[in-house]
C-alpha positions in Angstrom: 10.0 11.1 -49.3 7.3 11.0 -46.3 8.6 8.8 -43.0 11.3 7.1 -44.9 14.1 8.4 -42.5 11.7 6.7 -39.9 11.3 3.5 -41.2 14.9 3.1 -43.0 15.7 1.6 -39.8 12.6 -0.9 -39.6 12.4 -2.2 -42.9 15.4 -4.0 -45.3 17.3 -1.9 -48.1 15.6 -4.0 -50.9 12.0 -3.9 -49.3 12.3 -0.1 -49.7 13.9 -0.3 -53.2 10.8 -2.2 -54.3 8.4 0.2 -52.8 10.2 3.1 -54.3 10.0 1.2 -58.0 6.3 0.8 -57.4 5.8 4.4 -57.0 3.4 3.9 -54.3 6.1 4.3 -50.6 2.9 5.6 -48.7 0.2 3.3 -49.8 2.7 0.4 -49.4 3.6 1.6 -46.0 0.0 1.6 -45.0 -0.6 -2.1 -46.3 2.4 -3.4 -44.6 0.9 -1.8 -40.9 4.3 -0.8 -39.6 3.9 1.1 -36.0 5.9 2.5 -33.3 6.4 0.4 -30.5 6.6 2.0 -27.1 8.0 0.6 -24.0 7.0 2.0 -20.7 8.1 1.1 -17.3 6.3 1.1 -14.2 8.0 1.4 -10.9 5.9 -0.5 -8.1 3.9 -3.1 -8.0 1.4 -2.5 -6.1 -2.5 -1.7 -7.2 -1.2 2.0 -8.6 1.8 0.0 -10.4 -0.2 -3.0 -11.7 -3.8 -1.1 -12.5 -1.6 1.3 -14.7 0.2 -1.4 -16.5 -3.5 -3.2 -17.2 -4.8 0.4 -18.4 -1.8 0.7 -20.9 -1.7 -2.6 -22.4 -5.5 -3.0 -22.6 -5.6 0.3 -24.6 -2.6 0.1 -26.9 -1.6 -3.5 -28.3 1.8 -1.4 -29.5 2.2 -1.0 -26.1 4.8 -3.2 -23.5 5.3 -2.7 -20.1 8.0 -3.6 -17.7 7.0 -3.7 -13.7 10.0 -3.1 -11.4 9.6 -4.0 -8.1 12.3 -3.4 -5.1 11.0 -6.6 -3.4 11.1 -10.1 -5.1 7.6 -10.6 -4.7 4.9 -8.3 -6.2 1.6 -6.7 -5.2 2.9 -4.4 -2.5 0.0 -3.2 -0.2 -2.2 -6.2 -1.1 0.3 -8.3 0.0 1.6 -6.4 3.0 -1.2 -3.8 4.2 -4.1 -5.6 3.8 -5.3 -7.5 7.1 -4.7 -11.0 7.0 -8.2 -11.6 8.0 -9.3 -9.5 5.3 -9.2 -12.1 2.1 -11.8 -10.6 -0.1 -9.9 -7.7 -0.4 -6.9 -9.2 -1.9 -9.0 -10.7 -4.7 -7.5 -7.8 -7.0 -4.5 -10.0 -7.2 -6.7 -12.1 -9.8 -6.7 -9.1 -11.7 -3.0 -8.5 -11.5 -2.4 -12.4 -12.5 -4.0 -11.4 -15.5 -2.1 -8.7 -16.6 1.1 -10.7 -15.6 0.1 -13.4 -18.3 0.0 -10.7 -21.1 3.0 -11.5 -23.8 3.6 -7.7 -23.6 4.2 -7.7 -19.8 7.7 -8.4 -17.8 8.2 -8.3 -13.9 11.5 -7.2 -12.2 11.3 -8.1 -9.1 14.6 -7.5 -6.8 15.5 -4.4 -8.3 15.9 -1.3 -6.1 15.3 1.8 -8.4 17.9 4.3 -6.5 20.2 1.7 -5.5 20.4 -0.7 -8.8 19.5 1.4 -11.1 18.5 5.2 -11.3 15.6 7.1 -12.8 17.6 8.2 -15.3 18.9 5.1 -16.5 14.9 4.2 -17.1 14.0 7.4 -19.1 17.5 6.2 -21.5 15.7 2.9 -22.0 11.9 3.4 -22.3 9.7 5.6 -23.9 8.2 6.7 -20.5 8.6 5.6 -16.8 5.3 5.9 -14.5 6.3 6.2 -10.7 3.9 3.8 -8.7 6.1 3.1 -5.5 3.4 4.1 -3.0 4.3 5.8 0.6 6.4 3.4 2.5 7.5 6.0 5.6 5.8 6.8 8.7 4.7 10.2 9.7 6.2 11.5 13.2 4.4 12.6 16.2 6.9 15.2 16.9 6.3 14.6 21.0 8.8 13.8 23.5 9.0 10.3 24.7 8.1 9.2 20.8 12.0 7.0 20.6 10.6 4.9 23.9 11.1 1.3 23.6 7.6 -0.4 23.0 6.4 2.9 21.1 5.7 1.1 17.2 4.8 2.7 13.8 1.9 0.9 12.4 4.1 0.7 9.5 6.5 -1.6 11.1 3.4 -3.0 13.3 1.7 -4.3 10.1 4.8 -5.3 8.4 5.7 -7.2 11.2 2.6 -9.7 10.9 2.0 -9.2 7.2 5.4 -10.6 6.2 7.7 -7.2 4.8 10.8 -8.8 5.1 12.7 -5.2 6.9 10.1 -6.1 10.0 10.5 -9.8 10.7 12.8 -9.0 13.7 10.7 -6.2 15.3 9.7 -8.8 18.0 7.3 -6.1 19.8 6.8 -6.7 23.4 3.3 -7.9 23.8 3.9 -8.8 28.0 1.2 -5.8 29.0 -2.2 -5.7 29.5 -3.1 -2.5 27.9 -2.2 -0.8 24.5 -2.9 2.4 23.1 -3.1 3.2 19.4 -3.1 6.9 18.5 -5.1 7.3 15.4 -8.3 6.4 14.1 -8.5 5.2 10.5 -9.1 1.9 9.1 -5.2 0.8 9.8 -5.5 1.7 13.7 -8.8 -0.6 13.8 -7.1 -3.5 12.0 -4.5 -3.4 14.4 -6.4 -3.4 17.2 -8.8 -6.2 15.6 -5.4 -8.3 15.4 -4.3 -7.6 19.0 -7.5 -9.1 20.2 -9.1 -11.4 17.6 -9.0 -15.0 19.5 -5.6 -16.8 18.2 -8.1 -19.9 16.8 -9.4 -17.5 14.4 -6.1 -16.2 13.2 -4.6 -19.5 12.6 -6.5 -19.7 9.4 -5.6 -16.1 8.2 -2.0 -16.0 6.4 -0.3 -13.9 8.9 3.1 -14.8 9.5 4.1 -17.5 11.7 6.4 -15.2 14.0 3.5 -12.8 14.9 0.9 -16.1 15.3 3.4 -17.5 17.8 4.0 -14.0 19.4 0.2 -13.2 19.8 -0.6 -16.3 20.8 1.2 -15.5 24.2 0.0 -11.7 24.0 -1.1 -10.6 27.2 -2.9 -7.5 25.9 -6.8 -7.2 26.8 -7.6 -3.9 26.3 -6.4 -1.5 23.8 -7.6 2.4 23.5 -7.7 3.8 19.9 -7.4 7.4 20.4 -8.6 10.4 17.7 -7.9 14.2 18.5 -11.8 15.0 16.9 -15.2 13.7 17.4 -17.6 11.0 16.2 -18.4 13.0 13.0 -14.6 13.3 12.0 -13.2 9.6 12.3 -11.2 8.5 9.4 -12.6 4.4 9.8 -15.3 3.1 7.5 -18.6 0.9 8.5 -17.0 -2.2 7.9 -14.0 -1.8 10.5 -16.6 -0.5 12.6 -18.6 -3.4 12.9 -16.1 -6.3 13.0 -14.9 -4.4 16.0 -18.3 -4.4 17.6 -19.0 -7.7 16.8 -15.4 -9.1 17.6 -15.7 -12.5 19.5 -15.3 -12.4 23.3 -14.5 -8.5 23.5 -16.4 -5.6 24.8 -16.1 -2.2 23.4 -16.7 1.3 25.7 -17.7 4.5 23.8 -18.3 7.6 26.1 -22.0 8.7 25.5 -20.6 12.7 26.3 -18.9 12.4 22.7 -22.2 11.8 20.7 -24.0 14.8 22.9 -26.5 16.1 19.8 -25.0 13.8 17.1 -28.7 11.9 16.7 -30.4 14.4 16.4 -28.5 15.6 13.1 -27.7 12.1 12.1 -30.7 11.7 9.6 -29.1 14.6 7.7 -26.1 13.1 7.0 -24.6 11.8 3.8 -25.7 8.3 3.2 -22.4 6.7 4.2 -21.4 8.9 7.0 -25.1 8.3 8.2 -24.8 4.6 8.7 -21.5 4.9 10.0 -22.6 7.4 12.6 -26.0 4.9 13.5 -23.8 1.9 14.4 -21.6 4.3 16.5 -24.9 5.5 18.5 -26.1 2.1 18.5 -22.5 0.8 20.1 -22.7 3.5 22.6 -26.0 2.3 23.6 -25.1 -1.7 23.4 -21.8 -1.3 25.5 -21.3 -4.9 24.9 -21.0 -8.1 27.0 -19.4 -7.2 30.4 -18.2 -10.8 31.2 -15.6 -10.6 27.9 -12.0 -10.9 28.6 -10.8 -8.2 26.5 -12.0 -4.5 25.5 -11.5 -1.8 23.3 -12.3 1.5 24.1 -12.8 4.6 21.6 -11.4 7.7 23.2 -12.7 10.8 21.0 -11.6 14.4 21.5 -7.7 13.7 22.7 -4.5 14.7 21.3 -1.2 13.3 22.5 1.4 15.5 24.0 3.9 13.1 25.2 4.9 9.4 25.6 5.9 9.4 29.0 8.7 6.4 30.4 7.6 3.4 32.9 8.4 4.1 36.5 10.2 1.0 36.5 12.6 1.5 33.0 12.9 4.9 32.2 13.6 3.3 28.8 10.1 1.5 27.9 6.9 3.5 27.7 4.5 3.9 30.9 1.9 5.8 29.7 0.6 8.4 27.1 -0.2 11.7 28.2 -3.2 13.4 26.1 -4.7 16.7 26.0 -8.2 16.9 26.1 -10.2 18.6 23.4 -13.2 20.4 22.7 -14.7 21.0 19.0 -15.4 24.4 17.5 -18.1 24.9 14.4 -21.2 23.7 14.3 -22.1 20.2 14.8 -22.2 18.4 11.1 -20.3 21.0 9.7 -16.5 21.8 9.8 -15.1 21.2 13.4 -11.7 21.9 14.6 -10.2 20.7 17.6 -8.9 22.8 20.3 -7.6 22.2 23.8 -9.3 22.8 27.0 -6.1 23.1 28.7 -6.7 19.9 30.8 -4.7 16.9 30.4 -5.0 13.3 31.4 -2.6 10.1 31.4 -3.5 6.5 30.1 -0.9 3.6 31.5 -0.1 1.2 29.3 2.8 -0.9 28.1 2.5 -0.7 24.2 1.7 2.4 21.9 1.1 2.2 17.9 1.3 5.1 16.3 -1.1 5.5 13.4 -1.0 8.7 12.3 -0.4 8.4 7.9 2.2 7.6 5.8 4.2 9.6 3.3 6.3 8.8 0.4 10.3 9.4 -0.1 12.1 11.1 -2.8 13.4 8.3 -5.3 16.1 10.6 -6.6 17.7 14.0 -6.8 16.4 14.4 -10.2 12.9 14.0 -9.5 11.2 17.2 -8.2 9.8 16.1 -4.7 7.8 18.5 -2.2 9.1 17.5 1.0 6.3 19.1 3.1 3.1 17.1 1.6 5.1 13.9 0.8 4.6 13.7 -2.6 5.9 13.9 -6.5 5.4 17.5 -7.9 2.9 17.1 -11.0 0.4 17.8 -13.1 -2.4 15.5 -13.8 0.2 12.7 -13.3 3.1 14.5 -15.5 6.3 14.6 -13.4 6.9 18.5 -13.5 10.0 19.3 -15.7 11.3 15.6 -16.8 9.4 15.0 -19.9 8.4 11.2 -20.0 8.2 10.8 -16.5 4.7 10.0 -14.8 3.5 9.4 -11.3 0.5 7.7 -9.8 -1.1 6.6 -6.7 -0.1 7.7 -2.8 3.4 9.2 -4.3 1.2 11.1 -6.7 -1.8 12.8 -4.5 -0.8 11.3 -1.0 -1.5 8.3 1.2 -5.5 8.5 1.7 -8.7 6.6 0.2 -8.7 2.5 -0.4 -7.7 0.3 -3.4 -10.9 1.3 -5.5 -9.3 5.2 -5.2 -5.9 3.9 -6.3 -7.3 2.1 -9.5 -9.2 5.3 -10.4 -6.1 7.4 -10.4 -3.9 4.7 -12.2 -6.5 4.5 -15.0 -6.4 8.3 -15.1 -2.8 8.7 -15.3 -2.5 5.6 -17.7 -4.9 7.5 -20.3 -2.7 10.5 -19.8 0.4 8.4 -20.7 -1.3 7.0 -23.9 -3.1 10.5 -24.7 1.0 11.3 -24.9 1.9 9.1 -27.1 -0.8 9.8 -29.4 0.1 13.2 -29.4 3.9 11.9 -30.6 5.1 13.4 -26.9 7.0 10.2 -26.2 9.3 8.6 -28.4 9.3 5.1 -29.4 11.7 3.0 -27.7 14.9 1.3 -28.9 15.0 -2.3 -28.9 18.6 -2.3 -28.8 18.5 -1.2 -25.2 16.4 -3.2 -22.2 16.4 -3.4 -18.6 17.9 -6.7 -18.7 21.0 -6.1 -20.0 21.4 -2.8 -18.0 21.2 -5.2 -14.9 23.1 -8.3 -16.3 26.0 -5.5 -16.6 25.3 -4.0 -13.0 25.2 -7.9 -11.9 21.7 -7.4 -10.3 19.8 -10.5 -10.1 16.3 -9.9 -10.8 13.3 -12.2 -10.5 10.8 -12.7 -13.4 7.1 -12.9 -12.6 7.4 -17.2 -13.6 9.9 -17.2 -10.6 7.5 -15.1 -8.4 5.1 -17.4 -9.0 7.7 -20.5 -7.8 7.9 -18.4 -4.6 4.1 -18.2 -4.1 3.6 -22.1 -4.6 6.2 -22.8 -2.3 4.2 -20.2 0.3 1.0 -21.6 -0.6 2.4 -25.6 0.1 3.4 -24.6 3.1 0.6 -22.9 4.4 -1.8 -26.0 3.2 0.0 -28.0 6.0 -1.0 -25.6 8.8 -5.0 -25.3 6.9 -3.6 -21.7 6.1 -3.8 -19.8 3.2 -0.2 -19.8 2.4 2.4 -18.8 4.9 4.5 -16.1 3.8 8.4 -16.7 2.9 9.6 -13.3 4.9 13.3 -13.5 3.9 14.9 -12.2 1.2 17.7 -14.9 0.9 15.0 -17.3 1.0 12.9 -16.0 -1.4 15.7 -15.8 -4.1 17.0 -19.4 -3.4 13.1 -20.3 -4.3 13.1 -18.1 -7.5 16.0 -19.1 -8.5 16.2 -23.1 -8.0 16.0 -25.3 -10.9 13.8 -28.1 -9.6 10.0 -27.1 -10.2 7.7 -26.6 -7.2 4.5 -28.4 -7.6 1.8 -26.0 -7.5 -0.9 -26.9 -4.9 -4.5 -25.4 -5.0 -5.1 -22.3 -2.7 -7.4 -22.1 -0.1 -10.1 -19.6 -0.6 
């Protein structure tokens, strides 16, 4: 009898007997509308995780989604990576909140996959598991002096002012007048802007209280942005450059020699690059307010070869040694940086390495390419592990903006849904659940309602300071608020 064994575990014996007597088993089954339920797990609550959950939930109403997050609080890169003076970029959180309101969605914060539970544990519970935990390790330069005091990774520095719990005791030394940022992507420009923005403007953002206090006392007046190639290869975008050019009380310096011949080919560039290049050319010519107390310098065609100790302290940075490069290849085409053999030194007391991120392996049973820093996958399907998928930076590497991550998450979500339709994923067993496993292991998790309690407290504390929110940066404090029994009154969040 078709489908009998599959349905016998769902329908009662009396119902099955009635269907047999009527001799219309398959017709009655269609009328009843029994459907298999697929319970899926997404590891990571940043944009990749939430956009994947959104795609799964809106496309199939038989799907349930649990999102598992290492920290008590959600939203990953949006909360901890987006610059505090870019609140408009965080508007995607509104969409994520709508996803979380779906009755088929559950959030498990404060659960670390690899520590509290394994990928194998999750695969035994869920029909499928999607890894979307991002890239949390900074890339190394591999040059002498990289470990000197006063040298920080962009990940750590951004985490310090954005509230990542692991970075709250960083205490960067901002008592020096000159900082060097190695890298010329958007993150590098974000850091430079935060270092040079007037403190009155930062006070109106959700920057952490300890970072705001330190920046108010900062002695940094000059920031170098160092890139190994030329103006046509910069990684930052026009929005970030425009903000730097217009930064109040700050002047900029771009070397006209770096732009030799660029004006002649700019009109033939693709529109986004053309607009960016035109803005750089305009900045070269304007060379802003010379009376400004702070300035930033775009130093192109330079590669760091060593970070040198200070003459006063052999354990603290005193300068960066740079190789002077030239470009080989056709202007406007593929060009490579080649050392001229010359070097120069830039004295400084603060160095921030902004040369990219990489993902880390999540378990020995998940195939990982250590060289490229991504999980081995075929269009999102993890190689050799049925039912396991990956998306976002852990799938394709740390590149692109949130919109790129959204597109990737939607694509992988569609792949999972196709596998469900093709019956490549088993139905979930209602007798098994993550909450039961966590209770067995003694792991206290944070639900989305409990996260909202934390968020409400942050907004309440921020409103007293005319800030959008005052981020809580200690996990112990997050958990205390999440588990308290008395409700927190929800104030209106500042737009």
